[in-house]
N, C-alpha and C positions, 0 to 999 in steps of 0.2 A: 316432702316425705323422704327421709334419709335412712336407708336400710340396705345392707348388702345382701339381704334375702329377697329375691324376686317375688316369692309367694306372699310375703308380708306386704311388700309394696303394692302388689296387685290387689290383695284383699282390702287394705285400707283405702287404696285409690278408688276401687269400685264403690264402696259405701259412701265415700266423700263425694264422688261425682254424682251419685244418685241424689245427694242433698243440694246439688247445684254448685259445688265448689270446683275451682280450677286446681288441678293437682300437678305440681312439678316434682320430679323425683331425682334422687342422686344415690349412687351406690357406695360412695366412700366420703370421708371427711373432706378431702381436698375439693372434690366436685361439689359438695354441699356448700362450702364457703364461696366458691366461685359463682354458683347459681344464686345464692342468697344476696351477693353483692350486686349482681347484674339484674336480678328480677324483683328485688325488694318484696319478698313474700309478706303476708299478713300473719303467718304462723309457721313455725318450723317444728316438725315432728322428727325427733332426732334419736336414733338408736345409739346406745353406748358402745357397743362392740363393733367398730368399724375399721376397715383397712385404711392405711396411709396415715390418717389422723383419727384418733378415737373421739367419741362423742363428748367427753369432758373437755378436750382441747378445742373442739369446734365450738362448744358452748362458751368457753372463756373468750374466744376470739370474736364471736358474734356479739357477746354482751358488751365487750369493749367498744364496739362500733355502733350498736343500736339498741333500742328497747323492744325489738321484735319479740313477741311471745315465743317461748321455747318450751315444748313438752317433750320430756325425755322418755324414751322407751327402753326398758331393761328386761332382759330375760332372766336376770338373777333377782331373787327375792330379798337380798341382803339390804337391811336398812341403811347400812353405811353408804351404799351406792346412791340411794335416794337422797340422804342427807347431803352428801358431797355435791350432788347435782344441784340441789337447792341453794347450797352455799355459794356456788360459783355463778349463780344467776338464772337457773332454770325456773320457770313459773309453775310447772306441774310435772308429774311423772305418771307413767302407766306401765304396769308390769305385763310382759308377754308370757303366755299367750293371752291376748286381751279380748274382751267382748266388743265387737264392732259397734254395737249400740252405745256402749259406754264411751268409746272413742268419739263418736258423733256428738254425744251429750257434752263432753268436755270441750270439744271444738266449738260448739255453739255457745257455750258459757264464755269462752275466751272472746268470741266475736261480740257478744253482748257487752262485755267489759270494755272492749276497744271502742265500741260505739258510744258508750257513756262518757268517754274522755272528752268528746266534743261538747263542751259546755261553756257558758259565759264565765268571764274572769270572776272568781270568788276567792276571798281571803278568809281563812279561819285562824283564830288565835286562841292559845291557851297559855297563860302566864306570859313569858317572854318568847314563846315559840309561835311563829307565824308560818302558816302554810298557804301557798298560792296555788290553787288547783289548776288554773289555766296555764301557768308557767311551769307547774310541777316543780316548784322550788320551795325549800324550807329554810327559815333563818331562826336563830336563837339570838336575840339582840341584833347586833350587827354582823354576827358570824354565820356563814352558810352551814347547813347541815346536809351532808351529801348522802342521799338515800337511793337505793336501787328502786326500780319501778314498783315492784310488789311491796316493798317496805313503805314507799310513799302512799300507795293505796291503803295499806293497813293503818298507817298513821292518820290518814284523813277519816277513815271509818271510826277510829277512836275519838277524834276531834268532833265528829258529827254527833257523838253520843256522850257528851261530857258527864262524868260521874256515874255513868251506868255500867253495870257489869255485862260483858258480852261473852257468851259461851263460845267454845271452839266451833260448834256447829254454825252459830250465827256468823262468825267471822269467815268461816269457809264459804258460806252462802253469799255474803256481801262482797268479799274481796275476790274469791276465786269463782264464784258463780254457780256452785254446785254443793249438794249435800250427800255425800256418800259415806256410809258407816266405815269407820276404821281409817279414814284419811286425815284425821285432825293432827297427825304428826307434822304435816305441812305447816299448820298454823303455829305450832310450838317452835319450830325452827326459825320461822320468820319473825316471831315475837322476840326471841332471843337476840336475833340480829338487830332488830329495831331498838331494843334496850341498849345495846352496845353503842349504836349511833347517837342515842339521846343522852348518853352519859354526860353529866355536868350541865345540862340545859335547864334544869329546874322542872322537867317534866319526866315522869317515869311511868312504866307499865307495871301495874301491881297484879300479882296472882292471887286469886281467891280459890284456894285448894278445893277441888272437886266441883267448882262452878265455872270459872273462866278468868277473864282479864278485864281490867279497867284502867283508864288514864288517870293519873294522879298528879296534881301540880304541887311541887315541893318548894318552889320559889317563884313568886309572882312576876318579878321584874329583874332586869339586869342581863348582862351577857353571860355566856357559859362560864362556869368556874374553871 
């Protein structure tokens, strides 16, 4: 739990400990990086406005080193902060002041997703695109497709539902583990990133206006164009 406000650290820590979680705290970005590297946490709750190093920089550095889930906390309601946070690798965000019950619900959802990653080696294919869920690797023909953790989970969800239209709410529930009204902007941002990663592979994510998204195969075989 990274926040320079002791009251926020105490509030979140109290509710998390009641649920059985061990809570480590940090007051600034530098301390957060040091503790994350030495303690290997299962989740990082990261405030944006931090002394020494801000939350954006901490997120960038953590994401370059590991796939640890990162939930950003922001006191500002600006969408741009949320979008930038997702773009640099955050998995989720929560606006302060937050409801402690919502915080707990989101933490539990992240824990469930992490538990589901432990599964037998399974390969899914669509056209020339092959996703290995155990290795968390994607290839288009012989070329690797580099995806961030949440982009990979999103792609696998589409691959598991070939030809089906998935609503934003369904994707939010399957990939992020929760359904909260008004949070589907998270899905849109990650779908746009995934589209960029899949460019030229023969697989696209199509938008059905007012409904959702679906995976479309535009080229069955061959390497990326």
